[in-house]
C-alpha positions, 0 to 999 in steps of 0.5 A: 500500500503506497502512502502519499503525503500532502502538506499545505503550507501557511506562513504567518509573518509577525511584525514586532516593534520596540516599546517606544511610542504608543501601543496603537502606533506600535501595532500599526507600525508592526502591521505595516512591517509584516505587510511589507514582508508579505508583499515582498515575498509575493512579488519575489515569487511565492504568490500562491503561498497562504500568507498572513501579516500579523502586527504583534507590536512590542508584546514578544520582545527578544531583548530587555531594551536597556540600550538602543541596541536592545531596542533595535533587536525588538524591531523585527519580523518573525516568520511562523511556518505551519505545515498541515499534513493532509495525508491520503492513503492510496491503495 
């Protein structure tokens, strides 16, 4: 019995900011940052891939923001790839 595995791929692009500015401004900036990356990926050759831009703001810091360099680390995007196994068994 042959097994064929099919995966659906989804990409969430999360935009992040540092803590400077208001929560509202940071969420808008984070969303624009994520949308820019999604747009660029689509333009550069992956138009059919399911992608979602998500503005996370400053809620998921990677640094404690004690220095300007720390704040810069938090101004980023992070990708989240989800593979969904849609396996079909063919007999």
